[in-house]
N, C-alpha and C positions, 0 to 999 in steps of 0.2 A: 489341052490341058491333059497333065496326068492325073489318073485318076487318087483320091485321099489316100486309098489305103495302101496304093504300088508307091506313091512318094513316101508313106510313112516308113513302107518296107526298106525303101533305097536309102531314106535317112538313116536308118537304124544298121542298115548294113554299112555306111561310110563311117559313120560315129565308131562301130565297133570294128574296124578297119586301123580308122585313126587313133583307136586308143591302144591298139596293139603293137601298133609304131612307135609311141610313144613311148611304151612301158619301157622303165631300165631293163638293160640284159647287164648282168655282172658276170664275167667271165674268168675264171681261173687260167693260165697258160704257162701249164709247167714244161719245161725244156729238160733234156739229157744230151748228150752231146757223141753218143755212140752212134746214132740215129741219124746224123747229120749227111744232108744229101751227098757232099761233097767231101764227107771225112771217106777214106777207104784205105787208110794205114794207120795203127794206132798213134802215132805222131800226131796225127790232127787234134787228137783229142786230149792231149796232157802239156801241161804246161813248160815241162821240163826239156820238149822241143820246140824254143822261141819262133822259128823260122814256119814249121808247120803247125803249130798250135794258132798261130796268124792266121792261115788260111782257113782252117776247121771253124776260127771265130768268126771272120768273114761270112763262110756259108753258114754257121749258125745264124746267125742274126738274119741272111736275107729268109730262112726257114721261116724263124719265128714272126716275120716281117711278112711275110706271105701269108702266115697264118692270122696275123692281122688285119692283115686286107680283106681276108675274106669274113672273119668275125664281124668285120664293121656292116659289112654287106649284109651281114646276115642278120642284124639288128643291134650288137654289142655297142652298148655303151658306156661299159667299163670293163677295162680288161688290165688285171693285174698279173704280172709277169713275175715267176720265180725260178731260179735256178736252182735245177737239179742234178746238175753234174758235179762238180767238185775235182776240177782239172786238177787243183793246185795253187791256183791263183786266188792269192790271199788280199791281194788289191780292190778287185772286182767283179763284179759277175764276168760269166765266159761271154756273156752277150755284149755287143758293142751298144752299151745302152743309150749312149747320145745319138746312136740312129733310128732306135724304137719309133716306129710310126704311133701319132696320138689316135685313139685314146689311152695306150699300154703304158702303164710306169710298173717299173720294180715295187716289189714290197717289201720294204725296207724292216727289220723291227731291230729294236733293242737288247733281244736275246737270244740265242739260239732255239732254234725251232726244226721237229722234223716234217722234212717234207710231205711224206705222203700220209703224214696224221692232221698236221696241223698247219698243214697251207692253206687252208678255207674253212667258212662257216656257213651256218646259213643264211647267212647274204649272198652267199654266190647262187647263180643259178644254171651253171655246168662249167665242166670242165673239158681241158683239149689239152693233151701233152706231144710235145712236139720233140722229132729227135730221138726217139724212143730205139730201143733193142730187144734181141730175143734173150730169153730166158736160162739160168743153167740148167746144163746138161742138154742144151742145143747145140749139136758138134757140128751145126756149119754157117749159125748166125753169126753177124760179123761184132766181134767183138762179146760173144754173150756172155751172159753171166747174171745173177739175180743180187744188188744190193753189193756186192764184195768179189772182188777175182779170186778170194779162198776156198768158196762154197763151188765145188763140182755137180751138186746137185741141190736145188728149194722147192721141200715139196710140203704142199698143206693137203692134211687128208688123202694123200697118198697122190695129187694131180701137182704135177708139175706148174710153179709160179713163175711169173714173169714181174718186170716191176710195174707195168702198167695194170696189171692184175691188182696188186699191192696198191696201188693209187686207187682204182674202182672200188675195192671192198673197203678202204680206210672211209673214202668218201660216202659209201652205202650209209656209214651209222650215222651221216645228218642229211639224207634223201637227195646228195648233188650225185648228177649221175655226170659218168666220163663219156663224151661224145665221139670225139675223134680223134686220132693218133696217126705218129707217121713216123715211119724209119724205113727197114729194108725187107725185103719179099721174105724173109724167114718168120721175123715176128709177124708179120700179114696172116700168116699162117697159124702162128698161134693164138692171135688177136681171133681169127675168123673160126676158131674152134672150140675158143670160150666165151666169147664175148660178138657174137654175129650182127647185134645189131649196131655196131661203132662202126661211123666213117671212117676209111683207112686210106692213106697217101703213102704210096711206096713209091720212096726217092731214089731207090739205091737195091742193085743185086749183090747178093754177100755171096761171094766165092766159098770163101772158109772164113774161121774165127778171126784170121790177120787180116782175110782182102777182101774189098769190096770194089763194085762198078755203079759209078753213078749213072744216071740217067740224064742229067746235063742242067746246067741251072734253072734255065727257062723253064724244060718242061717240069722240074721237081717244084718250083717254084708256081707253076700253076694247078699241079695237082695239088696241093698242098692248101691253096685258096680257096678250090672248089670243095674239096673236102670240111674244111670248116665252115664255109658257107652252107652248104645242103645240111652240115650236123647241127648247126645251129637253127636256119630256119625250118626244120622238123625239130625241134626239141621237144614238143607234145608227143612226138614220138619215143622220147629218149627212155629208157629201161635201168634200172636199178637193179646191179647183180646180186641173184638170192641162192650164198654159200653157206648155208645153213653149218654152226656149232654143233656139239664142242670141236676144236679145233687140235689136231695135231700137226704142229710144225716139225719136219724131219730135213735136216741140212748135211748131208754129206762133203768133207773136208777133201784138201789135195792129200793130207799125209796123216800119223797116227799123234805126230804133237798136236799139231791144231785141234783134233777130233778130241782129243784126253783135255785139254784146256778148257774147249769150248763145255767139254762135261760138267766143267766145276761151278758153273753156271747154278742157283739152286732150282731144284727141281727139272732140270736136264739128265737124261741119262745116255750114255754111249750104247747103241745098238750093237750087240753081240758079236763079234767075228766082222766090225765093219768100219767102215770108217765116219757113220753118220749118226748122228747126234739130234736126239729127240725130246720137245718139251711140249706140256699141252695145255689148251688154255679153254676157260669158257667163252670168251671172245676175240674176235679177229684181233681188235688194237691192242688186246694182253697178248696174245700169242706173237704178233710181229716184234712189241718193243720187244718182248723176253728173245726173239732172234735174233736182234740186234744186238744182244748181249754175249750170245753164243758166237756171234760175227766179232765182235770187238776181242774176247777172249782169243779166239783161232788168227786174230790178227796180228797179236802178238808173239805171238810163237812163227807167223810167218815172215815178220818183221827179223826176229832174231837169226832165223836161216836165214834169209838172204844176205844179212850183215854178216853172218859166219862166212855164208861160201864167197861173198865177193871177198873178204879178207883172205880168204885161204888161197884165194886166185892170184894173190899179189907176192911177188919175188919177195918182199920183207913183212912176207905174214906171221913169221915167230916175233919179230922186233912188234909189230903191232899189236899181236895179243898180248905182249910184254905190259906195253903201254898203257894197256885197258884196264891190266890186272894191277896196276900201280895206280893208276888214276881211281881205281876203287877202292884201296886200300888208303891214300891221301885224302878221300870224301869221308872212309871210316875214321879217320885219324884227325879230322880236321885239319888238313897239312892244305886243301884248298884255298887260295886268295878269296878275300870275302866277294861277295857280287856287289857292286857299288852303284846304287839306285840313276835311276836315269834324271837331268835335272831339268830333262824336256818333260811336260806333264802327258801321261799317255792320252791318246786319243780314245775318243769315244768309239769304242767296237762297233758296227754295224753288221747286220747281217741280214743276207738275201736269199737263204736258202743250204745249198751244202754248201763247203768251205775246206 
């Protein structure tokens, strides 16, 4: 017969274990696309190239499902998926939603939301980020950038920031830890340097900013699954980054037109004799949201420059420019035909993250 004290201790241990196993665990799974295991050229990440995009989309789905399998094995009972890429596909998320493994589901909303600040709340226990990429200023990381292709550098208090760090800093406001990331070997170096406690799955080698080499489908899935499982199993050891304010966000852009336009954001200033624009904030969220305004202004200049360059390269460039001038005057003089409202009721928009 087992001694009464030993029996009581065993019962307490088993009860505690059963309680731990039954405790609901809610995880946010945010994905990007540049860090997809089999995305090795930029066309794999863009809706503008249908054949290549289909390859990248299938690989993204496999990466996300591998993370889901690992999270389930680690004890996750609810997994909310958010699209953090924005390939240009306005019809559906980049992941193949009908192939997602339960209990994962897309986190649909009726209004737009910021993926890095608004995707989570206190109800979440952890965040994993799949298919992420190196930050702006990394000369080797595959398609390295931070939030936009217009910034050459994105720094907070003099430290280069990537999107995984933005996500972790944003979630720190509600004490939800980022516990696992996947991507190329250049992002791994950045994560190890700034957030060494995070589990990382390296799924490809970055040859340069325009080319990568995958480790292969089965190996990539194995690495992602293992990292997600171990990260959630060791949730008690997860850390929240402590990057104290106040904050100075400094973004360096590609040309002077972008920098000058970004500097028009209230509170922003262009750093003398550079293409960098800075803005200060008392807390991280405020600074981040202001930085997206800098990016939006600079993006307008970048779009105008791109359109001008493409038009100027055409054999009928002069005629196209004249047509643009004529159209502008016609609108000013109310000569354009009226816009006829559609007879079909507008469909209710749903938002799944970046669009």
